[in-house]
C-alpha positions as CSV (number, residue, x, y, z in Angstrom):
1,X,29.1,-77.2,-21.3
2,X,26.6,-79.8,-20.1
3,X,26.5,-83.3,-21.5
4,X,22.9,-82.6,-22.8
5,X,24.1,-79.7,-24.8
6,X,27.1,-81.7,-26.1
7,X,24.7,-84.4,-27.4
8,X,22.5,-81.8,-29.1
9,X,25.4,-80.1,-30.8
10,X,26.9,-83.4,-31.8
11,X,23.6,-84.3,-33.4
12,X,23.6,-80.9,-35.2
13,X,27.2,-81.4,-36.5
14,X,26.3,-84.8,-37.8
15,X,23.2,-83.4,-39.6
16,X,25.3,-80.6,-41.0
17,X,27.3,-83.2,-43.0
18,X,24.4,-83.8,-45.3
19,X,21.3,-81.9,-46.3
20,X,18.3,-82.4,-44.0
21,X,15.1,-81.8,-45.9
22,X,11.5,-81.7,-44.8
23,X,8.0,-80.6,-45.8
24,X,4.7,-79.8,-44.1
25,X,1.2,-79.7,-45.4
26,X,-0.4,-76.3,-44.5
27,X,-4.0,-76.1,-43.3
28,X,-6.2,-73.0,-42.8
29,X,-9.1,-73.6,-40.4
30,X,-8.2,-77.3,-40.8
31,X,-8.7,-77.2,-44.6
32,X,-5.6,-78.1,-46.8
33,X,-4.4,-74.9,-48.5
34,X,-0.6,-75.2,-49.1
35,X,2.8,-76.5,-48.3
36,X,6.2,-75.7,-46.7
37,X,9.5,-77.1,-47.8
38,X,12.9,-76.6,-46.1
39,X,16.5,-77.7,-46.5
40,X,19.2,-77.5,-43.8
41,X,22.8,-77.8,-45.1
42,X,26.1,-76.3,-44.0
43,X,24.5,-74.5,-41.0
44,X,22.0,-72.7,-43.4
45,X,18.3,-73.2,-43.4
46,X,16.4,-72.2,-46.6
47,X,12.6,-72.5,-46.5
48,X,9.6,-71.7,-48.6
49,X,6.1,-71.4,-47.3
50,X,3.0,-70.9,-49.5
51,X,-0.7,-71.3,-49.4
52,X,-3.8,-70.0,-51.1
53,X,-6.7,-68.7,-49.1
54,X,-9.9,-67.1,-50.5
55,X,-8.2,-66.7,-53.9
56,X,-5.1,-65.0,-52.5
57,X,-1.6,-66.4,-52.6
58,X,0.3,-66.1,-49.3
59,X,4.0,-66.9,-49.7
60,X,7.1,-66.5,-47.5
61,X,10.7,-67.4,-48.2
62,X,13.4,-67.3,-45.5
63,X,17.1,-67.9,-45.1
64,X,18.8,-68.5,-41.8
65,X,22.6,-68.8,-41.5
66,X,23.9,-70.1,-38.2
67,X,27.2,-70.7,-36.5
68,X,28.1,-74.3,-35.5
69,X,26.5,-73.7,-32.1
70,X,23.2,-72.6,-33.8
71,X,23.7,-68.9,-33.0
72,X,22.1,-66.9,-35.9
73,X,24.6,-65.1,-38.1
74,X,22.2,-63.7,-40.7
75,X,18.4,-64.0,-41.3
76,X,16.1,-62.9,-44.1
77,X,12.4,-63.3,-44.5
78,X,10.4,-61.9,-47.4
79,X,6.8,-62.3,-48.4
80,X,3.5,-62.3,-46.6
81,X,2.4,-63.8,-43.3
82,X,-1.2,-63.3,-44.1
83,X,-3.0,-61.6,-47.0
84,X,-2.7,-58.0,-45.6
85,X,0.6,-58.4,-43.8
86,X,3.8,-58.0,-45.7
87,X,7.2,-59.1,-44.2
88,X,10.5,-57.8,-45.4
89,X,13.2,-58.5,-42.9
90,X,17.0,-58.8,-43.2
91,X,19.2,-58.8,-40.1
92,X,22.8,-59.6,-39.1
93,X,22.7,-59.8,-35.3
94,X,25.5,-58.3,-33.2
95,X,27.0,-60.4,-30.4
96,X,24.8,-60.5,-27.3
97,X,25.4,-61.5,-23.7
98,X,22.2,-63.4,-23.5
99,X,20.4,-66.1,-25.5
100,X,18.7,-64.8,-28.7
101,X,17.2,-66.1,-31.9
102,X,15.9,-64.6,-35.2
103,X,12.3,-65.1,-36.3
104,X,10.0,-62.6,-38.1
105,X,6.6,-64.3,-37.8
106,X,5.1,-67.8,-37.6
107,X,6.2,-68.7,-41.1
108,X,8.2,-70.5,-42.4
109,X,7.6,-72.9,-39.5
110,X,11.0,-74.6,-39.9
111,X,12.6,-71.4,-38.6
112,X,10.8,-72.2,-35.3
113,X,12.1,-75.7,-35.5
114,X,15.6,-74.2,-35.3
115,X,14.5,-71.8,-32.6
116,X,13.6,-74.8,-30.5
117,X,16.8,-76.6,-31.2
118,X,18.7,-73.5,-30.1
119,X,16.6,-73.2,-26.9
120,X,17.2,-76.9,-26.1
121,X,21.0,-76.6,-26.7
122,X,21.1,-73.7,-24.2
123,X,19.4,-75.7,-21.5
124,X,16.0,-74.1,-21.9
125,X,16.5,-70.4,-20.8
126,X,13.4,-68.9,-19.1
127,X,13.4,-66.1,-21.7
128,X,14.8,-65.9,-25.2
129,X,15.3,-62.6,-26.9
130,X,13.7,-62.6,-30.4
131,X,15.1,-60.4,-33.2
132,X,14.1,-58.3,-35.1
133,X,12.3,-56.2,-32.6
134,X,12.2,-56.2,-28.9
135,X,10.5,-59.4,-27.9
136,X,11.2,-62.1,-25.3
137,X,9.8,-65.5,-26.0
138,X,8.8,-67.9,-23.2
139,X,8.9,-71.6,-24.3
140,X,7.3,-74.3,-22.4
141,X,8.0,-78.0,-22.9
142,X,5.0,-80.2,-22.5
143,X,4.6,-84.0,-22.3
144,X,6.2,-86.4,-24.7
145,X,4.0,-89.0,-26.4
146,X,4.3,-91.9,-28.8
147,X,2.7,-91.3,-32.2
148,X,3.1,-93.6,-35.1
149,X,5.8,-95.4,-33.3
150,X,7.9,-92.3,-32.6
151,X,8.4,-90.1,-29.5
152,X,7.1,-86.6,-30.0
153,X,7.6,-83.6,-27.7
154,X,5.1,-80.7,-27.7
155,X,6.2,-77.1,-27.0
156,X,4.4,-73.9,-26.7
157,X,6.0,-70.6,-27.8
158,X,5.0,-67.1,-27.0
159,X,5.7,-63.7,-28.8
160,X,6.2,-65.1,-32.3
161,X,2.5,-64.3,-32.9
162,X,-0.1,-62.7,-30.6
163,X,-0.7,-65.4,-28.1
164,X,1.0,-68.8,-28.1
165,X,1.6,-71.5,-30.6
166,X,2.1,-75.3,-30.3
167,X,4.9,-77.1,-32.1
168,X,5.8,-80.8,-32.1
169,X,9.3,-82.2,-32.7
170,X,10.3,-85.8,-33.1
171,X,13.3,-87.6,-31.6
172,X,15.6,-86.1,-34.3
173,X,14.3,-82.6,-33.4
174,X,12.6,-82.4,-36.8
175,X,9.3,-80.6,-37.0
176,X,6.2,-82.8,-37.1
177,X,3.3,-80.4,-36.7
178,X,2.4,-76.9,-35.6
179,X,-0.8,-75.0,-34.7
180,X,-0.5,-71.2,-34.9
181,X,-2.4,-68.1,-36.1
182,X,-2.4,-66.0,-39.2
183,X,-4.4,-62.8,-38.8
184,X,-5.8,-64.3,-35.5
185,X,-7.2,-67.2,-37.5
186,X,-6.0,-70.7,-36.9
187,X,-3.4,-72.1,-39.3
188,X,-2.0,-75.6,-38.9
189,X,0.8,-77.7,-40.4
190,X,1.6,-81.4,-40.3
191,X,4.0,-83.8,-42.0
192,X,2.3,-86.2,-44.3
193,X,3.4,-89.2,-42.4
194,X,1.6,-87.9,-39.3
195,X,-1.6,-86.8,-41.1
196,X,-3.7,-89.4,-39.2
197,X,-2.7,-87.7,-35.9
198,X,-3.9,-84.3,-37.1
199,X,-7.1,-84.3,-34.9
200,X,-5.0,-85.3,-31.9
201,X,-2.6,-82.3,-32.5
202,X,-5.6,-80.0,-32.7
203,X,-7.1,-81.3,-29.4
204,X,-3.8,-80.9,-27.6
205,X,-3.3,-77.4,-28.9
206,X,-6.7,-76.3,-27.8
207,X,-6.2,-78.0,-24.4
208,X,-2.9,-76.0,-24.0
209,X,-4.6,-72.7,-24.8
210,X,-7.4,-73.4,-22.4
211,X,-4.9,-74.2,-19.7
212,X,-3.1,-70.9,-20.4
213,X,-6.3,-69.0,-20.3
214,X,-7.2,-70.5,-16.9
215,X,-3.7,-69.5,-15.6
216,X,-4.2,-65.9,-16.8
217,X,-7.6,-65.7,-15.1
218,X,-6.0,-66.9,-11.9
219,X,-3.3,-64.3,-12.0
220,X,-5.3,-61.3,-13.2
221,X,-8.2,-60.4,-10.8
222,X,-11.1,-58.1,-11.8
223,X,-11.2,-54.6,-10.3
224,X,-14.8,-55.2,-9.3
225,X,-17.0,-58.2,-8.6
226,X,-20.7,-58.6,-7.8
227,X,-23.0,-55.6,-8.6
228,X,-21.6,-52.2,-9.6
229,X,-22.2,-49.4,-12.1
230,X,-19.9,-47.6,-14.5
231,X,-20.9,-44.0,-14.8
232,X,-20.2,-41.1,-17.2
233,X,-18.7,-43.2,-20.0
234,X,-19.5,-43.0,-23.7
235,X,-21.1,-46.4,-24.7
236,X,-20.6,-48.0,-28.1
237,X,-24.0,-49.8,-28.5
238,X,-24.1,-50.8,-32.2
239,X,-26.8,-48.2,-33.1
240,X,-24.5,-45.6,-34.5
241,X,-25.5,-43.1,-31.9
242,X,-23.3,-43.8,-28.9
243,X,-24.9,-42.6,-25.6
244,X,-22.7,-40.1,-23.8
245,X,-22.6,-39.8,-20.0
246,X,-24.2,-43.2,-19.8
247,X,-24.5,-45.5,-16.8
248,X,-23.9,-49.2,-17.3
249,X,-25.0,-51.6,-14.6
250,X,-23.1,-54.9,-14.2
251,X,-24.2,-57.8,-12.0
252,X,-22.0,-60.9,-11.6
253,X,-20.0,-60.1,-14.8
254,X,-23.0,-59.4,-17.0
255,X,-24.4,-56.0,-18.3
256,X,-28.0,-55.8,-17.1
257,X,-28.9,-52.2,-17.9
258,X,-27.7,-49.1,-19.6
259,X,-29.7,-46.1,-18.4
260,X,-30.5,-44.4,-15.1
261,X,-27.9,-44.3,-12.4
262,X,-28.7,-46.6,-9.6
263,X,-28.7,-45.3,-6.1
264,X,-27.8,-48.4,-4.2
265,X,-24.7,-49.6,-6.1
266,X,-21.0,-48.7,-5.8
267,X,-19.8,-46.9,-8.9
268,X,-16.8,-46.6,-11.1
269,X,-16.2,-43.2,-12.7
270,X,-15.9,-43.7,-16.5
271,X,-15.9,-40.0,-17.4
272,X,-13.9,-39.3,-20.5
273,X,-13.6,-42.9,-21.4
274,X,-15.3,-45.1,-24.0
275,X,-17.0,-48.4,-23.0
276,X,-17.2,-51.2,-25.6
277,X,-19.4,-53.9,-24.1
278,X,-18.1,-56.8,-26.1
279,X,-16.4,-57.5,-29.5
280,X,-18.2,-56.4,-32.7
281,X,-17.8,-58.4,-35.9
282,X,-16.7,-56.0,-38.6
283,X,-16.5,-58.3,-41.6
């Protein structure tokens, strides 16, 4: 067992001797809407998360019981992650031969605080199995920084929600802030004593997401570049009368025409497929 892990576990044992408590102010689209409160005592985390958005109450309660080495023994989460999305999970994990943790969704955020402590205590494995379900999280540790006289470390976490989240921990590995998503809409959290740094946390989270997007675009190359035509597809054009067997001409990443088939361009056969040229707002 490494000295680093010994230090982390010693810290956890010391904290287990008393009740660690904390709270976060919850924001939806950067507007204050609710609060999370948690208590960690005797290796058990109990947390409640609640906010009101457009007249609807969104609440989640979770209990996470862990072994002395932070391995989850039992986890429950009941409530809603977002207005339409109910969560009702109860799991007692079996022993596994690889690192794992239990988390149902982004809330309560203090569960992710424990996820990060577990990950750090295990020397930052490349992948971390998430239960329930069949997910493998990738966690990235970003730069440390001094905020309000304390050293904070920023992490990004994948597979808890669609996309990645940003979470900040202080020197005691207590959660300070988080930027995540509920129903694909931004939801943020920050401790009251770091409220002045809220804009900074938002900027850093956006910067991380842009960096990740750039990395994806470097890894995933388009099948075609320049000028080409997609032929034979059914096109969704927003009129309610989708053209069948259409030809869509694309030049340098932009649709320039839907109509006659050009004779001087290379073509991609779209027969039997549906082409959606963009995202349509359905609210």
